[in-house]
C-alpha positions, 0 to 999 in steps of 0.5 A: 354492466353485467354482475360478473364484471362487477365481481371481477374487480380486483381488490386494488381496483376497488380500493382505487375506485373507493379513494376516487369516490371519497375524494370527489364527494369532498371537493367535486374535482377530478382525481388524479393518480398522484392523489391516489398514491397517498393511500398507504395501503396501495403499494404500487407505482404511479404508472400502475395506478394510471393503468388501473384507472384507465381500466376502471374507465373502460369498464364504465366506473370512471369518467374523464372530463375533457379538460382534466387528466383526473377522473370522476366517478360515473353513475355505475361507479357511484352505484358500486360504491353504495352497494359494495364499498361504502363504510359505516358512518360513525355518528357524532355524540351531538348528531345522536343526541339530536336524533334522540330528541325525537323520542322525547318530543311532545308531538302527537301527530304523524305529519308533525313528527315526519316534518320534524324528522325531515328538517333534522335530516337536512340540518345534519347532512346539509342537503335538501330534505323531503317528507312524503305521504305516499300515494295510496292505491285504495283509501278507505274511511274506517269511521265517520263522525258527524257534528251538529253545528247549526240548523243548516251546517254539519261537520263531517269528520273522517278517519282513514284506515291509515290514521289520517283525519279530515274534517269538512263542513257541509252547508245545506238548505234543509233544516237539520238537528242533533238527531240528524247528525247522529242518524247520518253518522250511524248510516255512514258507518253502516253503509260506507265505512271500509269501502274504497271510492270505487266500491261506493256504488249507486245501490249503496247510495240508494240504501243510504238515502233510504236510511236517512228517510225524509233527510235523504236530500243531504246524502248526495252532497255528503257523498260528493265530499267523501269522494273528494276527501278520498281523492285528497288522501289518495293523492299523496304529498311531498314537502321539501325543506332547505331548497336553497342548499342545492345552490351551494353545489356546482352541479346546480350552477346551470340555471336551466337544470336547476329550474327543471329540478325545482319544477319536478319537486314542485309538481311532485307527481313523478317523485311521489310515484318514485318514492311510493313504490320503494324497492324495500322498507330499508334505506333506498338509494336512487342515483341519477338515471336510475330514477324515472324522473328525467331531470334527476340525472345529476342528482341522487335520492336517499329515502326510507319508508316509515312503516307501522304494522306493515303499512307505509305511512310516509317516507323521509329522505334527502335529495342532492348531487350524485356525489353526496356523502352517502355514508352519512346520509344513509346513517342519518336517514336510518336513524331518524326513520327508526326513531319515528317508527319507535314513536309510532309503535309506542303510540296507539294512534297518531292521526294526520290532520288535514283541513277544516275546509268548508264545502258548500253542498247546497 
């Protein structure tokens, strides 16, 4: 729909469209002219309202189910509603108190805080919530620590530039000591820290082997673990809470459609791609076919990136039917993400802990 066509909607058409969207969000049923006439601000006849609804349908803002005389909002109607007609949601005292609890939480890890915020978003809105660690285009390890475990085991601790912490265990054939651990940590920080995986070239690996002297045999297994860890960090992650809430909406009564949507949430990749490249740092609303995820045609995503020092550390959001209560969802996500960012800004570093996996570097 051209932008000038949107701007040409009369105030009466806007009021009728808003009334239809508001009513459809509540009960999911088609809305007729008799319901619209209850709006005390619309001083016009039922025939006039029917004509206006017909024109809104012709413009693409409304659709008419075959079995009903009423109308339902189209995807374009929802988009116009979100962009132009939505009213600010006044949060209740209880909702504000629940959100403010995050500021008083004793959690000191980023993933814990994001997950808590996501679950609270689902509880407050009664929709399915999610939290995302976005894909990173260029992960860098800013610091390495190596801990001596025993003569054939070392613990490699890596802290990424995004604050994520990975701990990997290396089992090796050659005998090592505390001195070996110290030398390896120094060599990794001298030669590898600050580089992306693509920047760790063969000449750099040779320099690392030379720095390790007679212990150069441990370099290749260490490099392998570093590559794997960078890929792990780069891949992003999606965690969903309250999946069963989808079942209460008739939009998901079709088992095949629900199965496809659940498959998209489980496979993660498409939604990670979508959320990892948001249009803005504010609240993003993606409705139906606006999403690159094909099975989202009957759904909507509302999410907000969590940003610290200009870097996106994650995102929290809601997934639900296209007729979700956008005003409440947007206000909830905005409030929660704002509180998470406040916690991060008051904290020197809140790392995200991953793993303690054992890796056999043989």
